[in-house]
N, C-alpha and C positions, 0 to 999 in steps of 0.2 A: 413739867408739861412742855415748857419751851425747848428743853433738850430733846424730847421725843419728836417735836415738830421739826426741829432742825435736822435730826437724823433721818426722818422720813423724807424731807425735802432733798437731802443729799442722795438718798437711795433713788428717788424718782429721777433726779437730774443725771446721775451717773449710770443708771441701768436702762431706763425706758428709752430716753432719747437716742443715745448712741446705738442701742440694739435695733431700734426702728430704722435708724439711718443706714446701718450696715446691711441688714437682712431684708430690707424692703417691706416693712410691716405696712399694714393697711393704714390709710389716712385717719381712720377713726381713733387710733391711739394717740395721735398728736393733740386733738382737742381734749381727749380724756386726761392726758398728762397736764395740759394747760389748766384745766378746771381744778384738778387736784392741787396744783401748786397755788392757784389763786385762793382756793378755799382754805389752804393752810395759812396763807398770809392773812386772810381775813380773821381766821380764828386766833392768830397770834395777836392781832391788834385789839380785838374785841373781848378777849377772854370769854370764849364761846359758852353758850348755855349748855347744860347737860344733855338736852335733847338733840343738839347738833353734833353728831359723831361721824367720823370717817368710816365709810363702809368698805373695810379692807377685803372682806370675803368677795364682794362683788368685783372689786378691782382685780383680785387674783383670778377670778373666773374669766374676766375679759382678757387678761394677759395670757392665760392658758389657751383659750380659744384662738387668740392671735398667733401664738407659737405653733399650735397644731396645724392651722391653715397654712402658715408659712412653710412648715416642714413638709406638708403634703404637696405644696406647690413645688418645692425644691426637689422632692422625690420624683414627681411625675414629669418634671421638666425635661430630663434627658430622653425619656421615652417619646415625648412629643417632638423633641428636636430631631432625633434620627436614631432609629434602631439599627441602621446600617453602620453607624459609627461604633456602636457596641460590638457588632459582629467583626468589624475591622480590628478593634482592640483585642478581641479573642484570637483572631488570626495572628496578630503580632505576638501575643503571648505564646501561642503554639510554635511560632517560628523561633522565638528565643529559646524555647524548650527543646529545639532540635528536631521537630517533626517536619515531614515533607509537606511544605506549604508553598504555593506559588508566590513569586515576588510581586507580580502585578495581577490584579483580579478586577474584572469589570463589575458594574452594578447588577447586571443580569445574573452573572455567576454567583455574586454574593447573595442575591435573593434565592437562587437555587440552593445555595449552601444553607441558608436559614430555613428553607422548607424541608430539609432532611429531618426525618423523624427521630433517628437515634444518633448517638455519638459515633458509633462505628460507621454508619452511613456517611456522616460528615467527614470522617477521616478518609474513607475510600474516595469520596468525591474530591477532596483536596489533593490526595495523592494522584488521582487521574489528571487534575489540572497541572500539578507539578511536573508530571512526566510529559504532558503535552507541551508545556513551556520549555522543557529541556530539549525536546525534539525540534522545536522551532529554532532554538538557539543553535543547535548543531547544524541545522540546514543553513542558517544564515552564515555560520562560520565556514562551512564547506564552500558555499557560494563565494564568500570573500576570498578564501584560499585559492579557488579556481581562477577568480578574476586576477589575483596577484600573480599566479603562475602564468596566465596568459599574457599579462603585461610584461613579466620578466622574459618570457620566451620571445615576445615581439621586440623587446629592447636588446636582447642578447644575440639574436640571429642576424648577423650582418649579411648573410647570404641572401636572405629574403629581401633585404633592402636593395641589394645590388641586382637581384634577378629582375627580369622583365615580365615575369608572370604576375597576373593580377590576382589579388587575394579575393576569394569568393566567400561571402558570408553564408551562414547556415540557411538563411531564408532564400538566398539565391540558389543554393544547392537543392533545397526542397522544391523550388519552382522547376528546376531542371528535371528532378526525379518525377514530379507530377506530369511534366510534359511528356516524358518517355512513357509513363503509364497510360496517359491519354492516347498516345500514338498506338500503344499495344492493344488498346480496346478496338482499334480500327484495323490495324494491319498485323497484330501479333498472333502467335500461335496460341490457341486456347489450351488451358489446363483446368481440369474439372476437379473440384473437391466434393465428394459425395457426403451430404449432410443428413443421411437417413439412418444414422446409427445411435440416435439419442436414447432409444429404448434399451439398447444393449449395454449402456454405460450408466455408471452412478453419477451423482452430481459432481463429485470430485474429479472423475475422469473426464466429464464434459468440460469442466473448468480448465483442466490441463490441455485438452484438445484445442480449446479456443486460444489459449496462450501460445501454443505451437503454431496455430494458424496466423496469429498476429505477427509472430517472428517470420513466418513464411512470406506474408504480404510485405513486410518491411524489406526482407532480403530481395524479393522479386522487384520491388520498386526501385532499389538501388543498383540493380544490374544494368548491363549495357543494353541488352536486348530482352526486356521482361516478357513474361507470359501475360496473356489475357485471362485473368483468374475468374472462374465461374463457381459460385456456390449454388449447386443444384439441390433440389429437395429441401430447400431452406424455407421454413415457415415462420411467419411473423408471430411474435410473442411466445416463441419456443424458448427452451433453455439455452440453446445456442445463441438466439437473438439477444436475450437478456445479458448473457455473459459478454457478448460483443459490445453492447452498449456500456457495460461496466468498464471494459478495457479502453475503448476508443472515446467514450463520452460524446462530446459534441462533434467530433471528427468522423463519427460513423456514417453520417449522411453524405460526407464529402469524399468517401473512398472511391477510387477509380477501379471498381470491380463490378461484376454482374452477379447479383443475388436474386435468385428466382425459386419459386416453389415447384417449377416444372422439373421433370426428370430429364437427364441428359439424352436419353433415347428419343425424346420429343423435340430436342433442339438440333442435334447432330445426327448424321447418318450412322447406322450401326457398323458399317464396314470401316469407318474411320476411328472407331473407339477401341482403346486398349486399356483394360483394367489392370493396374499394377497391384499385385498381391504377393506376399511371400509364400503362399501356399500353392501357387500356380506350378504345374509341371513343366511349362514352357519357359525357357530362360531367354531373357532379352539379350540380343547380340549387339545391335547398333541402335542408336537413337534415330528415329524417323521424324523428320520435320513436317511431313504431311499428315501425321496421325494426331489424334487427340487422346492424351493420356488421362486416366481417371485415378485419383488417389482417395482411398476411403478415410474420412475424417473421424478416425476412431483411435482412442487410447485405451488399451485393455491391460490392466494390471494382472489379471488372471490369465492372459494370453489365450483368448478364445480362438482356436484354430478353425479355419474353414468358413468363417462367417462371410468375409468379402468374396471368397471364391464361389460360395454357394449363390450369393446374390448375382455375381457376374454370369454364372451358368444359367440361372433362372431367367435372366434377360437376354441370353444368347449372345454374349459379348466375348471377344477375344481377351485372353489374359496373358500376363507375362510377369516374371520375377527377375529381380536384379541378379546378375551373375556374381554373387558374392563368393561362392566356393571356387569359382574359376580363377579369380584374381587374388583372393585373400586366403591365408592360412587361418581358418576359423578355429577358435579355441573354446571359448565359453559364451554362454548367453544365447538368447533367441536371435533369430535373423530379422526380427521386426525393428524397423527404424522409426524415429519420430518424424512428424510431418515437416518440420523445418529442415531436418537432415535430408529428407527426400527432395525438398525444394532446392537445396544447395547442389545435390547430385544431378538433378535434371537440368538446372541452369548451366552447370559446368559441362555436361554432355552436349547441351545445345550450342555452347560457344566453342568448345575445343574438340569434342568427340573423342576425348581421351579418358578411358575408364580408370586409369591409374590416378589421374588428378581428381576425377569425380569421387572415387571411393576413399579418398583421403578424409572425407567428411564422416565416414563411419567411425564410431567411437573406438579408440585404440585399445580399450580394455577388452574388446570382443575378438580381436584377431592378433596373431603373432607377427605377421608381416605379409608382404606381397609374394605371390607365387612367381618364380622365375622360369619354371618349366611347365609344360602341360600337366594337367592333373592326372591323366591316365598314367604317364610315366612315373609320376610321384607315387601313385598308389602301388604300381608294380614294385618299386624300390622298397616301399614300406612292407609289402607282403613278403618280399625276399628276406628282409631283415628279421621279420617275425619268424619265418621258417628256420633261419639260422639259429635264432635264439632257442627255438624248441628242439632243434637237432633232427628234424624230419627231412630226409632227402638232402643231406648236407652237401654231398658232392654235386648233385644236380643243381641245387640252389646256388652254390658257389660259382659254377660255370655260367649260369644265367646272369648272375650279378656281375661277373667279370666281363661278359659280352656287352652288357649295358654300360659298364663303367670301366673301360680298359685302363684308363690312366690311374685310377685309384686302387685297382685290385689286379694283381698279376697271377696268372694261372701257373701252378707248380708243375 
């Protein structure tokens, strides 16, 4: 009996007390263990009566309930602490597995990740964040490289240090351009963009037209003598308007242009208006500074012929086409030009009145070169060459060709 008591005392001391101290058992176990040890001591001294027995079953129940409560507390504790930490551990595991996971993720993004219903949705969201992070890093790297290049150029160019010219920052140049545009709104020659072709275009074509108009406005603002740009037949909350807000954002309300829903015939006299269209039978010879030119704000992938010409005739306006065939050896493609190309051509004509310089802005894929001789003589020569190839009227054709080109061809 004494051996059994000694063994039970050792079990209580070696198991209950250290286990409770390490795992944070409830305080109820300490008095329980203390009472058990005291009762054992008393039983050892008194040689207990048979009715006084140690209730081991009750002690086991108490121990099991304490262990279960402790385990439940330890299991529920990480959930209560932070479910975000578990999500971050999951992301770290996926990163080690080689998946596309962002390096830095905010709490809002982590909550969005946890709200994803499926595993594939979580993967797609993490891939999106990863690509977004890569784009940001590339932008920062490019900015840093540009800054270093600018510093190197500034340090390497001794000529700029020795010259007496003052370096103008981009903000100063913008102020200069804006001042010119402000002056053009008072004294400049008007240039009208007809914005009434929204129904004839698809959404993609309207988007392309607005991009070309943005390039046209930028080119005009940077010129020496800019036009006063008018956007006529321009309606608020139209597709044009929404695309302009997307392109300019907050700068849309600060543009030095005139945007109105009125037609150009209500603003300017009709005898001053000339509608520029590639379908016009009349060819433009010279640039007139006292006229107001109209350009249709239309981009047509399907090349709808006659739309702008019909509109000009309906309004009773004079029309004109650029003399492309007169100065260019046209090869392939349509003679329709983009809006920014038209702006470059008109600005060059306004400043220099030189068609050769102005038509350099026509895409080179559309023509073979500039015409050195009048077109009529060139056509006669081509007709003679064709007749020689066919063998019809050979002698007569040779004589005519020899008269036109005596140096190249000698009469036998």
